[in-house]
N, C-alpha and C positions, 0 to 999 in steps of 0.2 A: 129943773124938771120936777114936776109934781110927784109926790110919793107913790100914787097909784101907777102913774106912768113909768116910774123907775122900776117898780115891782113887775109890771108887765113886761118891760124890756128884759129884766133879769130872767124871768121865767121863759121868755122866747129863746134867749141864749142857751139856757140849760136844756130846753127841750130840743133845740137843734143839736147840741152836743151829745145828748143821750141818743137821739135818733141816728145821728152819724155813727156813733159807736155800735148801735144795734145793727145798722146796715153792714158795717164792716164785718162783724161777727157772723152775719148771715150770708156772706158771699158764697159759702159752700152750698147754699140752697139753690144756687143758679148754675145750670150746666154750662160749660164752656161752649160757645156757639160754633167754634171751629169743628167740633166733634159731636155736637148734640144730635141724638137720635130722636125719633118720634116718641119713644117711651120716656125719654128725659123731658121733653117738652110737654107731653101729655101729663106727666106727674106734677110738674110745676104749675100748669094751668089749673088742674083739677083739685090741687091743694092750696090754691090761692097764694102761691109764692110769687106769682106775677100774672099779668093780664095779657090777652091777645093784643091790646094797644101797646103794652110795653114791648111785646115781642116784635110787632111791626116797626115800632120806633127803633128798636135796636138794630133790626136788619136795615132799615133806611139809613141809619147813622153809619153802619159798617159799609154799605154800598157807597156813600158819600166819601168815606176814607180812601178806598182803593180804586173806585171807578175811573177817576181822571186818568190813572196810569194803565189799568187793566181793560177798561171799556167792556166789562162783561154785561152790563145792563143798559138797554137803550131808553127805557123810561120807566118811572114808577107810577103805579096806579094812584091818581089823585084821590080816589075814594077809599084807599086802603085803610086808613085810620078810622074812618066812619064805619066801614064794614066790620073792623075789629071790635069797635065799640058794640055793634049789634051782636057780635058773637059772644062778647063778655056778658051782655045782658041775657042772651039765651042760655048761657051756661049757668048763670045765677038762678035762672027760672027752672033749671033741672034737666037740661039736655043730657042724655045718657052717652058718655064718652065711649062705652064698649060698643054701642051701635054706630057712633059716628066718630071714629078715631081721628079723623082729619079736621074735626071741628075746631075752629079758631086758629088753624095752623097755616102760616104764610108759605106760598110757593110762587115760583116764577115760571112763566110760559115762554117757549121760544117764539121769537117775533115772526112766526108764520102761522101761528094758532089764533084764530080770530076770537075777539071778545066784543060783545055789544055794550061798550061803555066808553069812557072818555079816552081810552088808550087807542093808539094806532096799531095797525097790523101791516107791516110794510115789507116783509122779507128783506129788510135792510135797504130799501130803495125809496128815493124821493117820488118815484112814480105813483106810489100808493099812499104817500103821506096825506092825511086828511080823508081818505076813503072810508067808507062805513058799510058795515054788514047789517043784514036784516035782523039778526039775532046771534046769540053766542054760538060758537062751534059746539059740537056735541061734547067734545072733551072739556071745554070750559063750563059748560052746563052741568056735566056730571060732577065736576070738582066743586062747583058752587053748591049743588045739591048735597054733597058730602060734608059741607060746612067749611071747606078750605077758603082761605083768603087769597085771591090772586094779587100778588104783591106788585107785579110788574112784568115787563117783557125782556127777555134776554137776547143779547146779540147773536149774530150767526154769520156764517159764510154767506154772502149775498145770494138770494134766491136759492138757498139750500144747496150751494155750490153748483148750480146749473149754468152759470153765466160763462165761465172761462173753461178752457181745456186744461191748462196748467194753472192750478189754483193759487190765490192769495188766501190761504186758510184763515178763517177768523175775521176776515175784513168785510164790512159792508159800508156802503156809502152813508146810510142813515146812522149807523152805530159807530163807525171808525174801526180801527184795528184792535181786536181783542188780543190780549197777551196772557200767556199762562203764568202762574205764580211760583213755579218751582226752580227756576233758574233765570237769569236775565235774558230778555228777548225771546222767551219760550214761545215756539209756535204751538198755539193751543189745540191744533187739529180742528177738523170741521166735519159737518157744518154746525153742529149744536155746541159751538165753542163757548158762548156765554153761559149757556145752561150748565155746562161742566165746570167752568171756573167758579160760578156762583155756588153750586153745590159743594165744591171742594173747599171753599173758604168761609162757608157758613154765611153767605149773603141772603139766604133763605133756608127753610128747612130742607127743600128739595126743588128739583127743576124738572120740567117736562121738555123733551126733545123730539125730534123726528129723525128717522134713519131710512135713507134711500140706498146707500152703498158704504156704510161705515160711519154715518154721520152722528151716531150715538156712541158706537163702539170705539172709534178712534179718539174722540175727546174724552171718553171715560178712561181709556187706557193711559192717555197722556197727562191727565189731571187728577189721578189718585182717587177716583170715584168709581162706584158701581154703575156700569152702563148696561141698561136692559132693553134689548131690541126684541119686541114680541113678534109672533107670527103675523104676517100681513093678513088683516081681517079680524084680529082679536080687539083692536081699538078702531074706533071710527075716524075717518079722515074728513068728515064733513066740515066744511068751512076752515079747513087747513090748506094753506096755499100749496098746490100740488107740484110735484116734479114728475113722479112716475106712479101711476095707479097700480102697477104690478109690483113695485118694490117699496113704495112709501109705507111707513108704519110709525105710529106715535108711541114713544116709550119713555123711559125714565132715566135720570141721572141723580143718584142719591149717595149718601155716604156709607150706607150699609145695605146688605141684601134684604133684610127684613123690611127696611123702609121702602125699598123698591117694590116689595110684595104688597105693602099697604097702599102704595099709590096706584099699582096696577090693579089692585082689587076695586079701587074707585073708578077706574077708567075703562076697564074691559067690559065688553058686552056688545050685543047687536044694536044696529041702527038701520032703520029702513031707508035712510038717506045715503047709505054706503052699502051697496049690494055685496061688497067683499065680506062684510060681516056675516052674510048668510052662510058662509062656510064654517062658522063656529060649530063644533061637533057635539056640544053638550047643552042641555036646557038650562043648567045653572052653572055659573062660572065657578071653577074650583076654588077652594079656600087656600089661596096662595100664601097667606100668613101662617096658617096652620102647618103647611108644608115645610116651613123653616124649622127644622129639627136637627139635633145633633147626631142623628143616625141616617142622614140623607144620602151618604155615600156607600153605606153597607150594602154589599151585594150587587153594586152597579158594575156594569161593563163599559169601560171607557177607551175609545180608540185614540191613538197617536200616530200621525203621518210624518215620518221623518223626511220624506221627499218634499213635503209641503214646507217644512221648517228649513230645508236647505236652500230654498228660493230666497234671493236677495231682495225681498219685497219692500223693505222699509228700514232706514237706519235705526229707528226706534223699536223695531220688531222684537229683537231678542238681545237687549243690551247687556244681559247678564245670564248666559245659558245655564250656568250652574243653578240659578234660582229656579228655573223650570224643572231641572232634574230633581231638585229637593222637593218641589211641589208634587212631582209624581210619587216620591216617597211618602208624602203626607197622605195622598190619595190611597195608596196601598195600605198604609197603617190604619186608615179609616174603614177599611174593608172593601175597597173597590178593586176590581181586576182590570189591570192595564194591558190592553192588546196593542202591542207596539209594532212599529214599522209597517203600517198599513199604507199601501201605495195609492195616492189620490192623483190621478193624471191631470185633473183640472187645475191643479196648483203647481205644475211643473215649472211654470215661468212666472215672474213677478208682474203683477198688474193691479191697477185700480180700475176695476171693470166698469163702474158706472160713470166714471168721469173721462174715460178714454185716454188714460195716461198709462205709460209703462216706464219703469226704470231702465229696463233692458228689453231688447227685442224678444218677442215671443219665440220660443224655441220649437214650437209645435204648431203645425198648421191648423189642427183642430181647435186648439186653444185660441189661436189668432182669430179664427172664424167665429168662435163662440163670443170672444171679446167685442168684436165688430158687430155681431148680432145684437148683443146687449146694449151697446152704445146706440144703435139705431132704434132699439125698443124703447129706451128712456127718452130719446129725442122725439119719437113719435107720440109718446105718452105726454110729454110736456106740450107739444104743439096742440094736442087735442084737449088735454085736461085743464090747462090753465084758463083758457076762455070758458070752457063748459062748466067746470066744477068750481070756479071761483069768481072770475071777472064778470061773468054774466049775472051773478047773484048779488053784486054789490048794489046797495041802494044810493050810495054816493061814490062817484068815480071821478075825481076832480080833473084828472088828466086824460080822461076818456081812453083809457088803455083797454082795448077789447081783444087783443091778439098778441102773440109772441113778436110778430113784426112790429106792432105798435110799440111794445115794450123795448125791443132792440132800437128802434129809431129814437125813442125818448132818451134812452141810456147813453147813446152816442152823441146826442145833441145838448143834453143838459150838463153843464159844467161841474154840477155837484156830484155827478155819478162817476167822476174820475177817469173817463175814457180819454186817451187810449192807454194810459198806464195799466188800468184795469180793463181788459179787452172783453169782447163778446164773441170769442172764437167758438164756443160750444153752440150758442144760439145760431151763429152764422152757418155752422155745419148742419144743425137741425133743419133750418129753413132751406138750405141747399138740397138736402135729401128729400124734403117735402113729404115725408110719410106721415100718415095718421094711424091711429090705432084701429081703424077699420080697413086698412089696406091689406091685400092678400100677402104681401111681403112681410108685413108686420107679423102675421101669424106663423109664417114659415121661420122667421127669426126666433119667435117664441119657442116653437117646437124644438128647433136645433139647440138653442142654448139650454133649455130645460132638460133635454135628454142628455147632453154632455155633462152638465153640472150635477144632474140627479142620478139616474140609474147607472150611468157610466163612471160616477164619481161619488159624491157624498152620500145620497140616499141609498145607492147601491152598497156602499161599504157598511152603512148602518144595518142594512138587511143581511148582507153576507156574514157579518161577524156578530150579529145579534147584539148590537151595541145600544146602550141607553143614550150615549152621547159621545162626541169627540172632544178632546181637550187640547188646546194649543195656546201659545202666546197669542194675544188678542188679535193683532193684525192679520194673522193667517186664517182667521175665522170669517173675514168679511166677505170674500168673493162668493163662497158657497151659500152663505146665508142671504145675501142680497139678491143674488140671481134667482134663488128658489123661494124667497119670501119666508125664510125660516127663522126661528128664534135663537137668540144668543144672549148669554149674560156674561159680562166681563167683570172680573173681581181684581182689585189691586193686588199685585204679586211682589213688587219690590221697587227699588230705585237703582239708577245707573251709578256704578261705583265712582268714587272720587277721581280715579285716574282715567275715566272714560274720555273719549275724544269729543270735541265740540263739533257738531255736524250742522252745517247751514241748510236752510231750505232751499228748494229749487228757485224760488222767487223771493224778492223783498229782502228784508234785513233780519228776519227771524231765524231762530235756531231750532232744528228738528230734535236734536239730542245733545245732552250735556250732563255733566255730574249732577246727581240729585233728580234727574228726570224720572218721573214715575212710569211704570209699565204694568200691564195686567195679563191675566190668564182668563181664557174664555171657554165656557161650556156651551157646545153647540148641539142642538137636538132636532128631531123631526117636527113637523108642523103640529102646533098646539100642545107641545110637551112642557109648556111653561111651569107647571106644577112640579114636575120632576127636576127641571133645571133649578128652580128655586131651592129645592131640597138639597141638591148636590152643592150648589154655590154657597149656601148658607153654612153647611157643614164644614166646607173647606175654609170659609172665612173665619169661623169660630175657632179653627184649629191653628190659624196662622196670625190673624189680627195684624196685618201689615200696615193697614192704612194710617193708624194713628202714630206709627213710628216714622213716617216720612213727612217732614215739616216744610212748608212753603218758605221761600225766602222773603216773600212780602205777604203780609196778612193784616187785616183790620184789628184794632185793639178794643173797640167798643164791646162791652159785655152787658148782659141783662142787669147785673148789679149796678152798673153805672146809670142806666135808664131809670131803674126803680128808685135809686138814690135821689136823682134829680126830681123825679115825680113827688117823692115823699117830702123832700126839703121844700118844694113849692107849696105843698099842702100839709101844713103842720097839724091839721085836724085828724090825721091818722089814716088817710086813705091809702093804706099799704096792705101788703099780704099779711097773713096771720102770724108769720114767723117773727114780725116786728112788734107784736102786741104783747 
């Protein structure tokens, strides 16, 4: 070897060694992605510890590690890295992160929220594979405007859990069977299953979901994340594949309450293409992030319904009753007044009202009638809304699906859709009833269900006892909020003890509950009370900090330090963050 060549080789080796040592010592500059908050990521980006390209690559690598087993993500945006590079260029040009806190931050969207790009929006079905929308959904457009990077699409219970009466939660034909990460064969709950799993494991900073009847709240509860269901009408559903216009709402799955507030801040607001947003009662969206303070519980009146919690609603509903009682003590210590033993007749019997399922027969004729009415309402909504609000707007519709009947026939005929193991019983019933949302019977059902769940139950109790919110283990909040279109935030509360029984799901081979299974506590309020709910939930979260103490049994190992190390070792000219210089 020539002398100069030998010298160059020696310098190269020394540089690699020095750089490797510097990277090892700098690992503390990178937040662990399992728990990283927006503040953590914002600090690292704004101080050049890493780039958005690094962040996207780290999340892609983490998805690649666990997705073959957990099936949380249906596809990754092929443009994600190029968009990240654009965000890095904008940041170097002087983007103000205080004005755009989501700038350069990767998020996932549930696979029923349309994007006008190379990604599909299938609701988990091959019926819409290859379909194209005329432009972004309002939610996707708002997030792009905020500077967020749409990393990919998250798996879901197919068609937002509208297809079957007794559900295979977390399963879709296009995405496969999503599985939770906290115990073997964990039912991830639905329908925003993939969004919750991804947020919990740090497969993205956060994920967006939709909730019709617990579809954000239940996955949040089961996957150790904050699930936020906003008031129907606070977020636009334009070009979100619909289930029920009266109950659908776009919300968030995040690791912290404040991160949910940041994401909601970007998504909330009126849209002339969704008339439900006309109900927003304020001209300017409240500052949900500022609402997250350590005094959010002081002086609040919170109701607890013991008859609601006595219902055997779900094996995972209250896997550690002592944890809920301790939570009430935390609330009292924070200055909240607990109004206990409020009777709520609408929760006297167990039910999953939007899916038409019951664990036990309804014990009350009024409840049974209300649940039947709600099942008819969502069915009529689906028959009307899917063609009018989505299918008719497609610019490419490869299988010419123009109605629920077309969809049912495709699903039963195409072997990829898994019929008859995965049946179409809900659609069959909707089509048999034949109602639409213009039928007089529809409005009589709406009146009956709203009266029963509202003045006779939840909103009646809020008014009678002058409550700011009600607080329960998360599953008990679903019926009231969904039927009335009201907001709920679910916060991690604990894990099932090691001696807990293993409880199988009604269908399939998944388990509903087992040792280490996470569970949550929910704050439920009146319409458009999100600012107050964020304040209370944040205060509670800061006093308990449960989430980080509950560890998944399977998790990705890729971290930002690994990605940056690879990048820097590929480019020995020093294209690294300033902590390595």
